[in-house]
C-alpha positions as CSV (number, residue, x, y, z in Angstrom):
1,M,35.2,-96.0,-25.9
2,Q,32.8,-98.1,-27.5
3,L,33.2,-98.8,-31.4
4,R,30.2,-100.8,-33.2
5,K,30.6,-102.0,-37.0
6,Q,26.9,-101.1,-38.6
7,T,27.6,-102.5,-41.9
8,R,27.6,-106.5,-42.7
9,N,30.1,-106.6,-45.3
10,R,33.5,-106.3,-43.8
11,G,35.1,-106.0,-40.1
12,I,37.0,-102.8,-38.9
13,Y,40.5,-103.6,-39.9
14,Y,40.9,-100.8,-43.0
15,L,41.0,-97.9,-40.5
16,Y,42.9,-96.7,-37.7
17,L,42.4,-93.8,-34.6
18,A,43.5,-90.9,-34.2
19,Y,42.6,-88.7,-30.9
20,E,43.0,-85.4,-29.5
21,T,41.5,-84.1,-26.1
22,T,41.4,-80.0,-25.9
23,A,40.6,-77.7,-23.3
24,D,39.4,-74.6,-24.2
25,G,40.3,-75.4,-27.9
26,K,44.1,-75.7,-26.5
27,I,45.3,-79.4,-27.6
28,V,46.7,-81.3,-24.2
29,N,46.9,-84.7,-25.1
30,S,47.2,-86.8,-28.7
31,G,47.8,-89.9,-30.2
32,C,46.9,-92.5,-32.5
33,I,45.5,-96.2,-32.0
34,R,45.8,-99.2,-34.1
35,L,43.3,-101.7,-33.5
36,A,44.7,-105.1,-32.3
37,E,42.1,-106.8,-34.1
38,S,39.5,-106.2,-36.1
39,I,35.6,-105.4,-35.1
40,A,33.4,-108.1,-36.8
41,P,30.6,-106.7,-38.8
42,Q,27.7,-105.9,-36.5
43,Q,29.5,-106.7,-33.4
44,E,31.4,-104.2,-30.9
45,G,35.0,-103.5,-29.6
46,T,36.4,-101.4,-26.7
47,V,39.3,-99.1,-27.3
48,I,41.1,-97.6,-24.4
49,I,42.1,-93.6,-24.9
50,P,44.2,-91.8,-22.2
51,A,42.0,-88.7,-22.2
52,N,44.0,-87.0,-19.4
53,I,41.4,-84.2,-18.5
54,P,42.2,-81.1,-17.2
55,E,40.6,-80.2,-13.7
56,R,39.3,-76.5,-15.6
57,G,38.3,-75.4,-19.0
58,K,35.7,-76.8,-21.7
59,C,37.2,-80.4,-22.5
60,F,36.5,-82.4,-25.8
61,L,37.6,-85.6,-26.7
62,K,37.8,-86.0,-30.6
63,V,38.4,-89.5,-32.1
64,K,39.0,-89.3,-35.7
65,Y,38.8,-92.6,-38.0
66,L,41.5,-92.5,-40.9
67,L,42.3,-94.7,-43.4
68,K,45.1,-97.4,-42.7
69,S,46.2,-97.5,-46.8
70,G,45.1,-96.3,-50.3
71,N,42.8,-97.6,-52.7
72,G,41.9,-96.4,-56.0
73,L,39.4,-93.3,-54.8
74,Q,41.4,-92.5,-51.6
75,E,44.8,-91.4,-50.2
76,T,46.5,-93.3,-47.2
77,D,45.3,-91.4,-44.1
78,S,42.2,-89.9,-45.8
79,L,39.8,-88.7,-43.2
80,L,36.5,-91.3,-42.8
81,G,34.7,-89.2,-40.1
82,F,35.0,-88.1,-36.5
83,D,33.5,-88.3,-33.4
84,E,33.4,-85.6,-30.5
85,I,32.7,-86.0,-27.2
86,L,32.1,-83.6,-24.3
87,L,34.2,-84.3,-21.2
88,Q,33.2,-83.9,-17.6
89,N,35.7,-82.3,-15.3
90,E,35.6,-79.9,-12.0
91,D,34.9,-76.4,-13.8
92,G,33.6,-77.0,-17.5
93,R,33.4,-73.3,-18.1
94,N,35.8,-72.0,-20.8
95,Q,38.2,-70.4,-18.8
96,N,39.2,-68.1,-21.7
97,A,35.6,-67.0,-21.6
98,V,35.7,-66.2,-17.7
99,M,38.5,-64.3,-18.1
100,L,37.6,-62.4,-21.3
101,M,34.6,-60.9,-19.5
102,E,36.6,-59.7,-16.4
103,T,38.7,-57.3,-18.5
104,G,37.4,-54.5,-19.8
105,L,38.4,-51.0,-20.1
106,V,39.9,-48.9,-17.4
107,G,37.7,-46.3,-16.3
108,G,36.4,-44.3,-13.2
109,F,33.1,-43.1,-11.5
110,I,30.0,-43.1,-14.2
111,K,28.4,-40.0,-14.8
112,V,24.7,-40.2,-15.8
113,T,22.9,-37.4,-17.6
114,E,19.2,-37.9,-18.4
115,S,17.0,-36.3,-20.8
116,N,13.2,-37.0,-22.3
117,R,14.7,-39.4,-24.3
118,Y,18.1,-40.6,-23.6
119,L,20.3,-42.1,-21.0
120,E,24.2,-40.7,-21.3
121,M,26.5,-42.7,-19.3
122,E,30.1,-41.5,-19.3
123,N,33.3,-41.7,-17.7
124,N,37.0,-41.3,-18.7
125,A,37.0,-44.5,-20.7
126,F,33.4,-44.7,-22.0
127,H,30.7,-42.4,-23.3
128,Y,27.6,-44.6,-23.8
129,V,23.8,-43.4,-25.2
130,F,20.7,-45.5,-24.3
131,N,17.8,-44.7,-26.2
132,K,14.6,-45.2,-23.6
133,L,12.1,-45.0,-26.5
134,T,13.9,-48.4,-27.5
135,G,15.0,-49.7,-24.5
136,L,18.5,-50.4,-26.6
137,F,21.7,-48.4,-27.1
138,E,21.9,-45.6,-29.5
139,N,25.7,-44.8,-29.4
140,M,29.0,-46.5,-27.8
141,S,31.8,-44.7,-27.9
142,A,35.1,-45.7,-26.5
143,A,38.8,-43.7,-26.6
144,G,36.5,-41.0,-28.4
145,E,35.4,-43.3,-31.6
146,N,31.9,-44.6,-31.9
147,I,31.8,-48.1,-32.5
148,L,28.5,-48.1,-33.7
149,D,27.5,-47.1,-37.4
150,Q,23.6,-47.4,-36.5
151,P,22.0,-47.9,-33.0
152,M,21.3,-51.7,-31.6
153,E,18.4,-53.5,-32.9
154,L,16.5,-56.3,-31.2
155,N,16.2,-58.9,-34.2
156,I,14.2,-61.7,-35.2
157,W,14.6,-61.7,-39.1
158,R,17.1,-63.7,-41.1
159,A,17.4,-63.9,-44.7
160,P,14.9,-67.2,-46.0
161,T,17.0,-69.9,-46.6
162,D,15.8,-72.5,-49.4
163,N,14.2,-74.5,-46.7
164,D,12.5,-71.4,-45.0
165,R,10.5,-71.2,-48.9
166,K,7.2,-72.2,-47.0
167,I,7.5,-71.1,-43.4
168,K,8.6,-67.7,-44.9
169,L,5.0,-66.9,-45.9
170,E,4.0,-67.6,-42.0
171,W,7.1,-65.4,-41.0
172,M,5.8,-62.5,-43.6
173,D,2.3,-62.6,-42.0
174,A,3.3,-62.2,-39.0
175,H,5.4,-58.9,-40.4
176,Y,8.5,-60.4,-38.5
177,D,10.3,-58.8,-42.0
178,Q,9.0,-55.1,-40.3
179,S,9.2,-55.7,-36.6
180,Y,10.9,-53.2,-34.4
181,V,11.1,-52.4,-30.6
182,R,9.2,-50.1,-28.4
183,A,9.7,-49.4,-24.8
184,Y,6.7,-48.8,-22.5
185,E,8.9,-48.1,-19.5
186,T,12.6,-47.1,-18.5
187,S,14.1,-46.4,-15.1
188,Y,17.5,-46.5,-14.0
189,Q,19.7,-46.8,-10.7
190,A,22.9,-45.7,-10.0
191,E,25.5,-47.0,-7.7
192,E,29.3,-46.1,-7.1
193,S,30.3,-49.4,-9.4
194,K,27.4,-49.5,-12.2
195,V,24.4,-47.9,-13.6
196,T,21.4,-50.4,-14.0
197,I,18.9,-49.8,-16.5
198,F,15.2,-51.5,-15.9
199,T,13.2,-51.5,-19.1
200,H,9.8,-53.2,-20.2
201,I,10.0,-53.4,-24.1
202,A,8.0,-55.3,-27.0
203,V,8.8,-56.5,-30.5
204,V,6.1,-55.3,-32.2
205,A,5.0,-54.6,-36.1
206,A,2.0,-53.0,-37.8
207,T,-1.6,-54.2,-37.7
208,V,-0.7,-57.2,-35.6
209,Q,-0.5,-57.8,-31.9
210,K,3.2,-57.9,-29.9
211,V,5.1,-60.8,-30.8
212,L,7.2,-60.7,-27.8
213,D,7.0,-59.2,-24.2
214,I,10.2,-58.1,-22.9
215,H,11.6,-57.3,-19.6
216,A,15.1,-56.2,-19.8
217,V,17.5,-55.3,-17.1
218,W,21.0,-53.7,-18.5
219,E,23.7,-53.5,-16.4
220,V,27.0,-50.8,-17.3
221,T,29.9,-51.0,-15.0
222,L,33.3,-48.8,-14.6
223,D,35.1,-50.7,-17.0
224,G,32.3,-50.1,-19.9
225,A,30.9,-53.8,-20.0
226,V,27.5,-53.8,-21.0
227,S,25.3,-57.0,-19.4
228,V,21.8,-57.6,-20.3
229,K,19.2,-59.9,-19.2
230,M,16.2,-60.2,-21.1
231,N,13.1,-62.2,-19.9
232,M,10.4,-62.8,-23.3
233,V,7.2,-64.3,-23.4
234,K,6.3,-65.1,-26.9
235,D,2.7,-64.6,-28.3
236,M,1.9,-68.4,-29.1
237,E,-0.4,-67.4,-31.9
238,F,2.6,-66.6,-33.9
239,P,4.8,-68.8,-35.9
240,M,7.8,-70.1,-35.2
241,L,10.8,-67.3,-34.9
242,P,13.7,-67.3,-37.5
243,R,15.9,-65.9,-34.9
244,F,16.2,-63.9,-31.5
245,G,19.5,-61.6,-30.5
246,L,21.1,-58.3,-30.8
247,R,22.1,-56.8,-34.2
248,L,25.1,-54.2,-34.0
249,F,26.3,-52.3,-36.9
250,L,29.8,-51.8,-36.2
251,K,32.4,-49.8,-38.0
252,D,33.6,-51.6,-41.2
253,N,37.3,-51.4,-40.0
254,F,36.2,-54.1,-37.5
255,K,37.1,-56.9,-40.1
256,N,39.1,-59.5,-37.5
257,V,36.9,-62.2,-36.0
258,T,38.2,-64.7,-33.2
259,Y,35.3,-67.4,-31.6
260,Y,35.1,-70.4,-29.8
261,G,32.1,-72.6,-31.3
262,I,31.5,-75.0,-33.9
263,G,33.5,-74.1,-37.0
264,P,35.2,-73.5,-39.2
265,D,32.5,-73.8,-41.8
266,E,29.1,-72.6,-41.0
267,S,27.2,-74.1,-37.9
268,Y,23.4,-74.4,-37.2
269,V,21.5,-75.9,-34.5
270,D,20.5,-78.6,-37.0
271,K,23.6,-78.6,-39.0
272,C,26.8,-78.9,-37.2
273,R,28.3,-82.3,-37.7
274,S,30.9,-81.5,-40.0
275,G,32.5,-78.9,-37.5
276,S,33.7,-79.6,-34.4
277,H,34.5,-77.3,-31.4
278,G,37.6,-75.0,-31.5
279,V,39.3,-71.4,-31.6
280,Y,38.7,-70.0,-35.1
281,T,39.9,-67.1,-36.4
282,S,38.6,-65.3,-39.5
283,K,38.2,-62.0,-41.6
284,V,34.8,-60.8,-42.0
285,E,34.5,-61.2,-45.5
286,D,35.4,-64.9,-45.5
287,L,32.4,-65.8,-43.3
288,H,30.4,-65.6,-45.9
289,E,28.8,-68.6,-47.8
290,D,28.2,-67.6,-51.4
291,Y,25.3,-69.5,-52.3
292,L,23.6,-69.6,-55.6
293,R,20.7,-67.3,-54.7
294,P,21.5,-65.1,-51.3
295,Q,20.1,-66.4,-48.1
296,E,21.1,-66.4,-44.5
297,N,24.6,-67.8,-44.3
298,G,27.8,-68.3,-41.9
299,S,26.3,-68.2,-38.4
300,H,28.1,-70.5,-36.1
301,T,26.3,-72.0,-33.0
302,D,27.2,-73.0,-29.6
303,C,29.7,-70.4,-29.2
304,D,31.6,-69.6,-26.1
305,Y,32.4,-66.3,-27.2
306,V,32.6,-64.1,-30.2
307,C,35.6,-61.3,-30.4
308,V,35.5,-58.7,-33.1
309,S,38.4,-56.5,-33.9
310,N,40.0,-53.4,-35.3
311,D,43.5,-52.4,-34.8
312,K,43.0,-50.4,-31.9
313,M,40.0,-52.3,-29.7
314,T,38.0,-55.6,-29.5
315,L,34.5,-56.2,-29.0
316,S,33.6,-59.1,-27.3
317,A,30.5,-61.0,-26.5
318,A,29.9,-64.3,-24.4
319,G,26.8,-65.6,-22.9
320,K,25.5,-67.4,-19.6
321,K,24.8,-70.2,-22.0
322,T,26.5,-70.6,-25.4
323,I,25.5,-68.5,-28.1
324,A,25.4,-68.2,-31.8
325,F,26.9,-65.1,-34.0
326,N,27.0,-63.9,-37.6
327,A,29.7,-61.2,-38.8
328,S,28.9,-60.0,-42.4
329,E,29.3,-57.1,-44.7
330,Y,25.8,-57.5,-45.7
331,T,22.4,-56.9,-44.2
332,Q,19.8,-59.8,-43.8
333,E,17.2,-57.3,-45.5
334,E,20.3,-57.1,-48.6
335,L,19.9,-61.1,-48.7
336,T,16.6,-61.1,-48.5
337,N,15.9,-59.0,-51.6
338,K,18.3,-59.7,-53.9
339,K,18.2,-63.0,-56.4
340,H,21.8,-63.3,-57.2
341,G,25.0,-63.2,-55.5
342,Y,26.4,-60.8,-58.0
343,E,23.6,-58.4,-57.3
344,L,24.7,-58.1,-53.3
345,E,26.0,-54.9,-52.2
346,K,27.8,-54.1,-49.2
347,C,26.3,-52.2,-46.5
348,G,29.6,-50.4,-45.3
349,S,29.6,-51.8,-42.1
350,T,30.3,-55.0,-40.1
351,V,27.0,-56.6,-39.0
352,L,27.1,-58.3,-35.9
353,C,24.3,-60.6,-35.2
354,I,24.7,-62.1,-31.4
355,D,22.1,-64.7,-31.0
356,Y,20.1,-66.6,-28.5
357,S,19.5,-69.1,-31.0
358,Q,18.1,-69.3,-34.4
359,N,15.7,-71.7,-35.9
360,G,17.2,-74.8,-37.6
361,I,17.8,-75.1,-41.2
362,G,15.7,-78.4,-42.0
363,S,14.7,-79.9,-45.2
364,N,11.4,-78.2,-45.8
365,S,11.7,-77.3,-49.0
366,C,11.4,-80.9,-50.3
367,G,11.4,-82.7,-47.4
368,P,9.3,-82.7,-44.0
369,V,8.5,-79.6,-41.3
370,L,11.6,-78.4,-39.2
371,S,11.7,-81.2,-35.8
372,E,10.6,-79.7,-33.2
373,K,13.5,-80.0,-31.0
374,Y,15.3,-77.3,-33.5
375,Q,12.5,-74.9,-33.5
376,L,12.9,-71.3,-31.9
377,N,9.5,-71.7,-30.5
378,E,9.7,-71.8,-26.8
379,E,6.9,-69.7,-25.0
380,K,9.1,-68.4,-22.3
381,F,13.1,-67.6,-22.5
382,T,15.9,-65.7,-21.0
383,F,18.7,-64.3,-23.0
384,D,21.3,-63.4,-20.7
385,V,24.6,-61.8,-22.7
386,K,27.9,-59.6,-22.0
387,L,29.5,-57.0,-24.3
388,V,33.1,-56.0,-23.0
389,L,35.2,-53.3,-24.9
390,H,38.9,-54.5,-24.9
391,N,41.9,-51.9,-26.0
392,R,44.1,-54.0,-28.2
């Protein structure tokens, strides 16, 4: 590992290094390194770190820089900063995510019933209702209990942040905050091991052309797992999107969250350097960041999976690529409309947003426009995610 002392005033003699190698969030190797000699200002030095990389799993090397001796402002061993490096190995997939997505409920043959508006799919493990007018699920039940308080939604809105104060005017002119989904065509194919649903849908709003044109393929398998692959084409006359993903209103007893991603504090594509990859657990209420003015908060980016649980059941989500998620007691509409934190009212559900991505946070309240590399403004993109229910 190459270290460079950027400042001109003194060498690196006042710190030491602590390192750890993790695989899927589990520490497999760790230690401390005290530099044999200082690195002079504006010079580089090499440090040998025994990484011991496993063949399988998503592996990171985290190097922390700690203070050797205390001073008037800092105690001995104070953290001065850290770096995190993704390590290459034979199979870099998160093995916990792979296993999670392969274990669902135990069910048998899926019976399909079609009406003008709905497709109902059920076996001895689950009962799902798919709305052909929206191209999304209306109800999802397992063990006789419906896990959804409201129908599933496609979601492109977020409560504007302080730094969205300019772009939000464009978002509202585009009616992003009033958008909804309509389906043009839906068909299905039932096989012995799964049901496949094909649907052509769009994200639309009153008085404007459609924002996104979407061809989606859903698969429901015997174990109750639900996979979707959505191919999107965005009308580039519209501004960058606040976000894109699914919004689920889960029963309010889904209070426990476990995820592998950047934590423990909130993280976004351009606001994540203070966090690191790992397995984190939290109560839904503790994921809320209480900003002075209510706004989008509490999301986590670059996640391999997220699991939300109650006492009986767990709903897990993972993507072909990493996802972002937000779990909250408040809706984005509530956060948009209220001006003070004390005015916020809980919605009575656990609101789970599973996102392809969110627009970056930026600094446009008083600084430049959000950098293009952090904008959610692709003309074509694919969202590929799987939802799995597990009995606890």
